[in-house]
C-alpha positions in Angstrom: -32.3 -4.6 -4.3 -34.6 -2.0 -2.9 -33.9 1.7 -3.1 -32.6 1.7 0.5 -30.4 -1.3 -0.2 -29.0 0.3 -3.4 -28.2 3.5 -1.4 -26.5 1.5 1.4 -24.4 -0.4 -1.2 -23.4 2.8 -3.0 -22.4 4.4 0.4 -20.3 1.3 1.3 -18.7 1.3 -2.2 -17.8 5.0 -1.9 -16.3 4.5 1.5 -14.4 1.4 0.4 -12.9 3.2 -2.6 -12.0 6.1 -0.3 -10.0 3.6 1.9 -8.1 2.5 -1.2 -7.5 6.2 -2.1 -6.3 7.0 1.4 -3.9 4.0 1.1 -2.2 5.6 -1.9 -2.4 9.2 -0.6 -0.9 8.2 2.7 2.1 6.6 1.1 2.8 9.4 -1.3 2.4 12.2 1.2 4.4 10.3 3.8 1.3 10.8 6.0 1.8 7.7 8.2 -1.2 8.5 10.4 -3.4 8.5 7.3 -1.8 5.3 5.9 -2.2 3.6 9.3 -5.9 4.6 9.4 -6.8 2.2 6.6 -5.8 -1.0 8.5 -7.0 -2.8 11.6 -4.4 -3.8 14.3 -3.2 -6.8 12.3 -3.2 -7.1 8.6 -2.2 -9.7 6.1 0.5 -8.0 3.9 1.2 -10.0 0.7 3.9 -8.6 -1.6 4.9 -12.1 -2.8 4.5 -11.4 -6.5 7.3 -8.8 -6.1 9.5 -10.1 -3.3 8.8 -13.9 -3.2 8.0 -13.6 0.6 4.7 -15.3 1.4 2.0 -13.0 2.7 1.4 -13.2 6.5 -0.5 -11.6 9.3 1.6 -8.8 10.8 1.2 -6.1 13.4 0.2 -3.0 11.4 2.1 -0.5 13.6 5.3 -2.3 12.9 4.6 -2.4 9.1 3.8 1.3 9.1 7.0 2.1 11.0 9.1 0.1 8.5 7.4 1.7 5.5 8.0 5.2 7.0 11.7 4.4 7.4 12.1 3.0 3.8 10.0 5.7 2.1 12.1 8.4 3.8 14.9 7.2 1.6 13.0 7.7 -1.6 12.9 11.2 -3.1 9.3 10.9 -4.2 6.6 8.3 -5.0 3.3 8.3 -6.8 0.7 5.5 -6.6 -2.2 5.4 -9.0 -5.0 3.0 -8.1 -8.0 2.9 -10.4 -10.7 0.7 -12.0 -12.0 -0.4 -8.7 -14.1 -3.6 -8.8 -15.9 -3.9 -5.5 -17.8 -6.9 -4.1 -19.6 -6.4 -0.8 -21.0 -9.2 1.3 -22.3 -8.0 4.6 -19.4 -6.7 6.7 -16.8 -8.0 4.2 -15.6 -6.7 0.9 -13.1 -7.4 -1.8 -11.6 -4.8 -4.1 -9.6 -5.6 -7.3 -8.0 -2.4 -8.6 -5.3 -1.6 -11.2 -2.2 0.1 -9.9 0.9 1.8 -11.1 3.5 2.8 -8.5 6.3 5.1 -9.4 9.4 5.3 -7.1 12.3 7.7 -7.5 15.6 7.9 -5.5 18.3 10.5 -5.6 21.6 9.2 -6.8 25.1 10.4 -6.2 25.2 12.0 -9.7 24.2 15.7 -9.3 20.6 16.2 -10.2 20.0 12.6 -11.2 17.3 10.2 -10.0 16.8 6.5 -10.3 13.3 5.4 -11.3 11.4 2.2 -10.7 7.8 1.6 -11.8 5.5 -1.3 -10.8 2.4 -2.2 -12.8 -0.3 -4.6 -11.7 -3.2 -4.6 -9.4 -4.3 -4.8 -5.7 -6.5 -7.6 -4.6 -7.6 -6.5 -1.1 -10.1 -7.8 1.4 -11.8 -5.3 3.7 -13.8 -5.6 6.9 -16.3 -3.2 8.4 -15.2 -2.1 11.8 -16.7 0.4 14.3 -14.2 2.9 12.8 -15.3 2.2 9.2 -13.9 -0.1 6.5 -10.4 -1.4 6.9 -8.0 -3.4 4.7 -7.6 -6.8 6.4 -5.6 -8.4 3.6 -3.5 -6.3 1.1 -2.2 -8.3 -1.8 -0.1 -6.6 -4.4 0.0 -8.4 -7.8 2.9 -7.1 -9.8 2.5 -8.0 -13.5 5.2 -5.8 -15.0 8.0 -3.5 -13.9 10.0 -0.9 -15.7 13.2 0.9 -14.7 15.8 -0.2 -12.2 14.8 -2.4 -9.2 18.0 -1.0 -7.7 15.9 2.0 -6.6 14.0 -0.1 -4.0 17.0 -2.1 -3.0 19.0 1.1 -2.4 16.2 2.6 -0.3 16.2 -0.6 1.8 20.0 -0.5 2.1 20.0 3.2 3.1 17.3 2.5 5.7 19.3 -0.4 7.2 22.5 1.7 7.3 20.7 4.2 9.5 19.6 1.5 12.1 21.5 1.8 15.3 24.1 -0.9 15.7 23.4 -3.6 18.3 26.0 -4.0 21.0 27.2 -7.6 21.4 
């Protein structure tokens, strides 16, 4: 690569890693505008290693709204994403990065929290858009968990309990 090509690659890599950082920061800060900004209009979301549901192309706004409702039920989260391995080919990129995701939920016991931790990595595809790099396919690969999966199930249950009842 020439000096200009090296510089362009480094700028793209920096911008791509920033997208992955904004993904984690948006979730943990409950900044849904920030989290939404890392995706195009439709994205393949694949959490199959955790929930056995095959990845599929979904409307990003709907996914963001659902995440916002579920994360509102968690008391705090913290996502660590590191060791980014970035491959860039033109206007496409792939990022493999290690992750650790901590989730806490308040329980009925005074001052107690349930905790659930996921370990693994993200295997994401990104595309260059007029608005910058975006995650077009997000694949979570959970390799280990620790704590009580009940935390996530309870957040989901609480979220669903708040949904308005449909009239028949």
